[in-house]
C-alpha positions in Angstrom: 51.8 9.5 127.5 51.0 5.8 126.9 50.7 5.0 123.2 47.3 3.5 123.8 46.1 6.8 125.3 46.8 8.9 122.2 43.9 10.3 120.4 43.5 9.1 116.8 41.9 10.5 113.7 41.1 8.9 110.3 42.1 10.5 107.1 42.8 9.8 103.4 46.2 10.3 101.9 46.7 9.5 98.2 43.3 7.6 98.1 44.3 5.3 101.0 42.7 5.4 104.5 45.0 6.0 107.5 44.6 6.1 111.2 46.8 8.8 112.6 48.0 9.0 116.2 47.8 12.6 117.3 50.8 13.9 119.1 50.3 17.2 121.0 52.6 16.9 124.0 56.1 18.1 123.4 57.7 14.9 124.8 55.5 12.7 122.5 56.4 14.9 119.5 60.1 14.7 120.3 60.1 10.9 120.7 57.7 10.3 117.7 58.6 7.2 115.7 61.4 6.3 118.1 58.8 5.3 120.7 55.5 4.9 118.8 55.2 2.0 116.3 53.1 2.3 113.2 52.1 -0.2 110.5 51.1 0.1 106.9 47.8 2.0 107.4 48.8 4.1 110.4 50.8 7.3 110.9 51.6 10.1 113.2 50.1 13.6 113.2 52.2 16.3 114.9 49.8 18.9 116.1 51.0 22.5 116.8 48.8 25.4 118.0 50.9 27.9 116.0 53.1 27.7 113.0 56.6 26.2 113.7 59.7 25.4 111.9 61.1 22.4 113.8 63.4 19.9 112.0 62.7 16.1 112.0 65.5 13.7 112.9 65.3 10.2 111.4 68.8 9.0 112.3 67.3 6.3 114.6 64.3 5.3 112.6 64.8 1.9 110.9 62.3 2.2 108.0 61.5 4.6 105.1 58.9 7.2 105.7 57.1 10.0 103.9 56.9 13.3 105.9 54.3 15.8 104.9 54.3 19.4 106.3 50.9 21.1 106.3 49.7 24.7 106.8 47.0 25.8 109.1 44.4 24.9 106.4 45.8 21.4 106.2 47.2 22.0 102.7 50.5 20.3 101.9 53.4 22.8 101.8 56.3 20.4 101.7 57.0 16.7 101.4 60.1 14.6 102.1 60.8 10.9 101.3 63.0 9.8 104.2 65.3 6.8 104.1 65.9 4.5 107.1 68.6 5.9 109.5 68.9 9.0 107.3 71.6 11.3 108.7 70.3 14.6 107.4 67.4 16.2 109.3 64.3 17.0 107.4 64.0 20.8 107.3 60.7 22.3 106.0 60.9 25.0 103.4 58.7 27.3 105.5 56.8 27.2 108.8 54.1 24.6 109.2 51.2 23.9 111.6 51.0 20.1 111.2 53.2 17.3 110.1 52.3 13.7 109.1 54.6 10.7 109.1 53.6 7.5 107.3 55.5 4.5 106.1 56.9 4.9 102.6 55.5 2.0 100.7 55.3 3.5 97.2 52.3 5.7 98.0 53.0 8.0 95.0 
């Protein structure tokens, strides 16, 4: 799917407004930040119809990110601070329904 055709939602994370590009298609979710560019107030929302336990690979991502894993009620169940070109995959502690990636610019 063309990046401009992705659905978007607005949400607040740590008192800051973000526009999240919603990834539903398996190919889009696999490519994620490798193909879709985000800026300071943007992010990606990985949407799954059921709970999953997929890893996230950041070995080709040239910037620091924060990765949130959420349950079916959109409650945060795990959070990872990811360094650029990180070799280790991010593995959630338990199954999740949604994941959000934003740039790590001292949001905490």
